C-alpha positions in Angstrom: 41.9 -12.0 18.8 41.1 -10.0 21.9 40.5 -6.9 19.7 38.1 -8.9 17.5 36.2 -10.1 20.6 36.1 -6.6 22.0 34.8 -5.1 18.7 32.1 -7.8 18.5 31.0 -7.0 22.0 30.7 -3.3 21.2 28.7 -4.0 18.1 26.4 -6.4 19.9 25.9 -3.9 22.7 25.0 -1.2 20.3 22.5 -3.4 18.4 21.0 -4.5 21.7 20.8 -0.9 22.9 19.1 0.3 19.7 16.6 -2.5 20.0 15.8 -1.6 23.7 15.6 2.2 23.2 12.2 3.4 22.2 12.0 4.8 18.7 10.1 8.1 18.4 7.9 9.5 15.6 10.7 11.5 14.0 12.9 8.4 13.7 10.0 6.5 12.1 9.4 9.3 9.6 13.1 9.6 8.6 13.2 5.8 8.0 10.1 6.0 6.0 11.6 8.8 3.8 14.5 6.5 3.1 12.7 3.2 2.6 9.1 3.7 1.6 8.4 2.1 -1.8 5.4 4.4 -2.6 7.5 7.5 -2.3 10.3 6.0 -4.3 7.8 5.1 -7.1 6.5 8.7 -7.1 10.0 10.1 -7.3 10.8 7.8 -10.3 7.5 8.8 -11.9 8.4 12.5 -11.5 11.7 12.0 -13.1 10.1 10.1 -16.0 7.7 13.0 -16.4 10.5 15.5 -16.7 12.2 13.3 -19.4 8.8 13.2 -21.2 9.0 17.0 -21.4 12.5 16.8 -22.9 11.2 14.3 -25.5 8.3 16.6 -26.5 10.6 19.6 -26.7 13.0 17.7 -29.0 10.4 17.8 -31.8 10.7 21.6 -31.9 14.5 21.7 -31.9 17.0 21.3 -34.7 17.9 17.8 -35.8 21.6 17.5 -36.9 23.3 14.5 -38.6 26.6 13.8 -40.3 27.6 11.0 -42.5 30.2 9.5 -44.8 29.8 7.4 -48.0 32.5 5.3 -49.6 31.8 3.7 -53.0 34.2 1.4 -54.9 32.8 -0.3 -58.0 34.2 -2.0 -61.2 32.0 -2.5 -64.2 32.9 -4.8 -67.2 31.7 -3.5 -70.6 31.1 -5.7 -73.7 34.4 -5.8 -75.7 36.5 -6.4 -72.7 36.9 -2.8 -71.4 36.2 -1.9 -67.7 35.1 1.1 -65.9 36.3 1.8 -62.3 34.6 4.2 -59.9 36.1 5.1 -56.6 34.2 7.8 -54.6 34.3 9.2 -51.1 31.9 11.9 -49.8 31.0 13.5 -46.5 27.6 15.1 -45.7 26.0 17.2 -43.0 22.2 17.8 -42.6 20.3 20.2 -40.3 16.5 19.9 -40.1 14.3 22.5 -38.3 10.6 22.6 -37.8 9.4 26.2 -38.6 5.7 25.8 -38.0 4.0 22.7 -36.4 1.1 23.4 -34.1 0.7 19.8 -33.2 4.3 19.5 -31.9 3.9 22.8 -30.0 0.8 21.8 -28.2 2.1 18.3 -27.5 5.1 20.0 -25.9 2.8 22.2 -23.8 0.8 19.1 -22.8 4.0 17.3 -21.8 5.0 20.3 -19.7 1.7 20.3 -17.9 2.2 16.5 -17.4 5.6 17.1 -16.0 4.2 19.6 -13.5 1.6 17.0 -12.6 4.2 14.4 -11.8 6.0 16.9 -9.6 2.8 17.6 -7.8 2.1 13.9 -7.4 5.5 13.6 -5.7 4.7 16.5 -3.4 1.4 14.8 -2.6 3.1 11.5 -1.9 5.5 13.3 0.5 2.5 14.6 2.5 0.8 11.3 2.3 3.9 9.7 3.7 3.7 12.0 6.7 0.1 10.8 7.2 1.0 7.2 6.7 4.0 7.3 9.0 2.2 9.1 11.8 -0.9 7.0 11.3 1.1 3.7 11.5 3.0 5.0 14.5 -0.1 6.0 16.5 -2.0 2.9 15.4 0.7 0.9 17.2 0.3 3.1 20.3 -3.4 2.8 20.1 -3.2 -1.0 19.8 -0.7 -1.2 22.6 -2.9 0.8 25.0 -5.9 -1.3 24.0 -3.9 -4.4 24.6 -2.8 -3.2 28.0 -6.4 -2.4 28.9 -7.5 -5.8 27.7 -4.8 -7.5 29.8 -5.8 -5.6 32.9 -9.5 -6.4 32.2 -8.8 -10.1 31.7 -6.8 -10.2 34.9 -9.5 -8.3 36.9 -12.3 -10.5 35.6 -10.3 -13.7 36.3 -9.7 -12.5 39.9 -13.5 -11.8 40.1 -14.2 -15.3 38.8 -11.9 -16.9 41.4 -13.6 -14.9 44.2 -17.0 -15.9 42.9 -16.0 -19.6 42.9 -14.7 -19.3 46.4 -18.0 -17.7 47.6 -19.9 -20.5 45.8 -17.8 -23.2 47.5 -18.8 -21.9 51.0 -22.4 -21.6 50.0 -22.7 -17.8 49.9 -24.0 -17.6 46.3 -25.8 -19.7 43.7 -24.1 -21.4 40.8 -25.7 -19.0 38.4 -23.3 -16.2 39.6 -20.3 -18.5 38.8 -21.6 -19.0 35.3 -22.1 -15.3 34.9 -18.5 -14.7 36.0 -17.2 -17.5 33.7 -19.0 -16.0 30.7 -17.6 -12.6 31.4 -14.1 -14.0 31.7 -14.4 -15.9 28.4 -15.4 -12.7 26.7 -12.5 -10.8 28.2 -10.1 -13.5 27.2 -11.4 -13.6 23.6 -11.0 -9.8 23.5 -7.4 -10.1 24.7 -6.6 -12.5 21.9 -8.0 -10.0 19.3 -6.1 -7.1 20.8 -2.8 -9.1 20.6 -3.4 -9.8 16.9 -4.3 -6.1 16.3 -0.9 -5.0 17.8 1.0 -7.5 15.7 -0.8 -6.3 12.5 0.0 -2.6 13.4 3.7 -3.5 13.8 3.6 -5.2 10.4 2.3 -2.1 8.7 4.9 0.0 10.4 7.6 -2.3 9.1 6.1 -2.1 5.6 6.8 1.6 5.3 10.1 1.8 7.3 11.7 -1.5 6.2 12.5 -2.3 9.8 10.9 -4.1 12.7 10.2 -2.3 15.9 9.2 -3.6 19.3 9.4 -0.5 21.4 8.0 3.0 20.6 7.9 6.2 22.6 4.5 6.6 24.2 2.0 9.5 24.2 2.3 11.7 27.3 -0.7 11.7 29.6 -0.6 15.5 30.1 -1.0 16.6 26.5 -3.4 19.4 26.0 -5.6 19.1 23.0 -7.0 22.3 21.5 -9.5 23.1 18.8 -8.3 24.8 15.5 -7.9 28.5 15.9 -8.9 29.5 12.3 -12.5 29.3 11.2 -13.7 26.5 9.0 -14.0 28.7 5.9 -10.4 29.8 6.3 -9.3 26.1 6.2 -11.5 25.6 3.1 -9.9 28.6 1.3 -6.4 27.3 2.2 -7.2 23.9 0.9 -8.6 25.1 -2.4 -5.5 27.2 -2.9 -2.7 24.9 -1.5 -3.9 21.3 -1.5 -1.6 19.4 -3.9 -4.5 17.2 -5.1 -6.4 20.2 -6.5 -3.3 21.6 -8.1 -2.7 18.2 -9.6 -6.2 18.1 -11.0 -5.7 21.6 -12.4 -2.6 20.5 -14.2 -4.6 17.6 -15.6 -7.1 20.1 -17.0 -4.2 22.1 -18.6 -2.6 19.0 -20.1 -6.0 17.8 -21.5 -6.7 21.2 -23.0 -3.3 21.3 -24.7 -3.9 17.7 -25.9 -7.3 18.8 -27.3 -5.6 21.7 -29.2 -3.0 19.3 -30.5 -5.7 17.0 -31.8 -7.3 19.8 -33.9 -4.0 21.2 -35.0 -3.4 18.1 -37.1 -5.4 19.9 -39.7 -3.0 22.9 -39.7 -0.1 23.2 -42.2 3.4 22.1 -41.3 6.5 23.9 -42.5 9.9 22.4 -42.3 13.4 23.4 -43.5 16.4 21.3 -44.3 19.9 22.4 -45.0 22.4 19.9 -46.3 26.1 20.0 -47.3 28.0 17.4 -49.2 31.7 17.4 -50.0 33.2 14.5 -52.0 35.8 13.2 -54.4 35.1 10.7 -57.2 37.7 8.9 -59.3 36.5 7.7 -62.6 39.0 5.8 -64.9 41.9 7.5 -63.1 40.3 10.9 -63.4 39.6 12.6 -60.1 36.6 14.9 -59.8 35.9 17.1 -56.6 32.3 18.1 -55.9 30.6 20.2 -53.3 26.8 20.5 -53.0 24.8 22.8 -50.7 21.0 22.8 -50.6 18.2 24.4 -48.6 14.8 22.8 -48.9 11.5 24.3 -47.5 8.6 21.9 -47.2 5.0 22.8 -46.6 2.4 20.0 -45.9 -1.3 20.3 -45.4 -3.0 17.2 -44.2 -6.3 16.6 -46.0 -7.6 13.1 -45.0 -6.1 10.3 -42.9 -8.9 7.8 -42.9 -10.7 9.7 -40.2 -8.0 9.1 -37.5 -7.3 12.8 -37.1 -10.9 13.6 -36.5 -11.4 10.7 -34.0 -8.2 11.7 -32.2 -9.4 15.3 -31.9 -12.8 14.3 -30.6 -11.2 11.9 -28.1 -9.0 14.6 -26.8 -12.0 17.0 -26.4 -13.8 14.3 -24.3 -10.7 13.9 -22.2 -10.6 17.6 -21.6 -14.2 17.5 -20.4 -13.4 14.6 -18.1 -10.4 16.5 -16.6 -12.6 19.5 -15.9 -15.2 17.3 -14.2 -12.5 15.7 -12.1 -11.2 19.1 -11.0 -14.7 20.1 -9.9 -15.1 16.8 -8.1 -11.7 17.3 -6.3 -12.7 20.8 -5.2 -16.0 19.6 -3.8 -14.4 16.6 -2.1 -11.8 18.8 -0.4 -14.4 21.3 0.8 -16.4 18.4 2.3 -13.4 16.7 3.9 -12.1 19.9 5.4 -15.5 20.9 6.9 -16.0 17.3 8.2 -12.6 17.1 9.7 -12.8 20.5 11.2 -16.0 19.5 13.0 -14.4 16.2 14.1 -11.4 17.9 15.6 -13.6 20.3 17.5 -15.7 17.3 18.7 -12.6 15.3 19.6 -11.4 18.0 22.0 -14.6 17.8 23.9 -14.7 14.0 23.6 -11.2 13.6 25.1 -12.3 15.7 28.2 -15.5 13.8 28.6 -13.9 10.4 28.2 -11.3 11.4 30.8 -14.0 12.2 33.3 -15.7 8.9 32.4 -12.7 7.0 33.5 -12.9 8.5 36.9 -16.7 8.2 37.3 -16.8 4.6 36.1 -14.1 3.7 38.7 -16.1 5.3 41.4 -19.2 3.4 40.2 -17.3 0.1 40.3 -16.1 0.7 43.8 -19.6 1.5 45.0 -21.0 -1.6 43.2 -18.4 -3.9 44.7 -19.2 -2.5 48.2 -22.9 -3.2 47.5 -22.1 -6.7 46.4 -20.2 -7.4 49.6 -23.2 -6.4 51.7 -25.7 -8.2 49.4 -27.4 -5.2 47.8 -25.8 -5.8 44.4 -25.4 -9.0 42.3 -22.5 -10.3 40.3 -23.9 -9.2 37.0 -23.9 -5.6 38.2 -20.3 -5.9 39.4 -19.2 -7.4 36.1 -21.0 -4.7 34.1 -19.4 -2.0 36.3 -16.0 -3.6 35.8 -16.6 -3.7 32.1 -17.5 -0.1 32.1 -14.2 0.9 33.7 -12.1 -0.8 31.0 -14.4 0.4 28.3 -14.0 4.0 29.5 -10.2 3.6 29.5 -10.3 2.3 25.9 -12.6 5.1 24.8 -10.3 7.7 26.4 -7.2 6.3 24.7 -9.0 6.1 21.3 -10.4 9.6 21.6 -6.8 11.0 22.1 -5.5 9.2 19.0 -8.6 10.1 17.0 -7.8 13.8 17.7 -4.3 13.4 16.4 -5.2 11.6 13.2 -8.1 13.9 12.4 -5.9 17.0 13.0 -3.3 15.6 10.6 -5.9 14.9 8.0 -7.3 18.4 8.3 -3.9 19.9 7.7 -3.3 17.5 4.8 -6.4 18.6 2.9 -5.6 22.3 3.8 -2.2 21.8 2.1 -0.3 22.8 5.3 1.0 19.4 6.4 4.8 19.2 6.5 7.7 17.9 8.5 7.2 20.5 11.2 4.0 18.7 12.2 6.1 15.6 12.8 8.4 17.5 15.1 5.4 19.0 17.0 3.9 15.6 17.6 7.2 14.2 18.6 7.3 16.7 21.5 4.1 15.0 22.8 5.9 11.7 23.2 7.9 10.4 26.2 
């Protein structure tokens, strides 16, 4: 009994410790790899695509079958005589397509489709990095915003209490109390919204990891954010060559082109060969007869008319090919635009972080000066409340600017086709 109690205590302590310890980004990502439903669906789709290639290839490979036939019959003839037949035979058949353009192009289309599902899975892996990091830093962003909202609510409440005390001794008018009350109500409403935002961000994190977290490693305050070293055009060239979305669209073009060729190849001749072998014994009225038959059949078929279905199928495939080419062009243009926009955003984010950091200092100095002026009567309560609001707004803007940089940088690497697990490890080093 003591051993059981001791073991239970150890397990409980371990679970408690794991709940208290802050999970970092790498832990979140590894859990996402194991539990994310979108990635699991992409993997299953990739496997199904590979099997589709096998199915299409099967139409080009030999088809082999074996069989056995047993016949036992008795026939009565007029006059009372009977005829008995007892036969047993074995057969083997091998069929092989010698020439079938339709099957060949369908196989090539399936191969391109298999490549496409593999690229979809690779794209899903990169998207999981984005979603994992995005969900993680959304929690940190929401947590910092909530902390700021709590501090603001506390500060405004204290200001309201001081204003009420000054009113009670006749130092100020009731209008200043109303101004302080309105400011407090706004800060409290903002606090409620920030609490809800944090809960929602935790829910999304649980959605991709399958686990609930209450404590995450925080972003260090001394992280140095730097602009991309490569030029924008280099990022664009990398994206056009490596981004899985473009490669996926290219495989879509390949598959559609092979499907188009398969559609027109329904008018081409088909040549098939079949070899068969039969070995049997037949007993007729007590007389046994052995027989062996070997045959080789060549069949050539030329489709002439199928009610217009072949023509319609070919024209449909041609339209699909045009659609795939247009989608590829759209994907390339979109990637160019996204990379250039994100490149500019990251550059701007670096400057914004520095400016927002300076604003937190200057707004605090402005608040202190305004409060001093209020004490000596040169400033009013509205100016104090506005200065106070500016302090907390500057803190929120600074926190948001830091997270904006991280998310925009990850998206830039994603569209450039360079996002991988190493980026998770690099970001993890920024946490404490």
